[in-house]
N, C-alpha and C positions, 0 to 999 in steps of 0.2 A: 504494500500500500504506500502511496506517495504522501509524504507529510510536508506541508508547506512550512517554511521557516518564517520568522517574523520579517526577515529581510525580503523574502519573496512577496509576502503580503504587502509590505510597504512599497515595493517596486510596482506591484499591480495597482495599488492605490494612487501612486504618483503618476503613472501612465494615464489612468482615468482622469485625474485632475488636470493634467496637461491637455488632454483632448477637450475637456470642458472649457478650459481657459481659451484654447484655440478657437473653439466655436463662438465664444463670447466676443473675442477680438474680431472674428469674421463678421459677426452680426453688427458690431459697432461700425465697422467699415462699410457694410451694406447700407446702414442707416445714414451715415455721413454722405454716401454717394447717391442717396435718394432712392435706393432700391427697397422700398417699403410699400406696404399696402395700408391704406387708411383704415382705421378701426371700424368705421361704419361698413365699409366694403367687406372686410374680413368677417364681421358678424353676420352680414346678410348672406354671404356664401355659406357660413357655418349653419345658419338656421335653415337654408335651402337643403343642405345635405341631410340634416336631421329630419326635416319634413319628408324628404323622399324615403328615408329609411323607415319612418313611422308608417308610411303608406303601404309598405311591403308586408 
């Protein structure tokens, strides 16, 4: 049986945190470049998808 050491666990956690931070940085860049969807549009699309799912 494979046993993880604390160092292994820490490395996995660090990798996950780095991916999260990279995603946040990308999102900030997207927002700064204007690559966003207005809240009202996003909510309208979300409610449309929910409505379609409820009809099934």
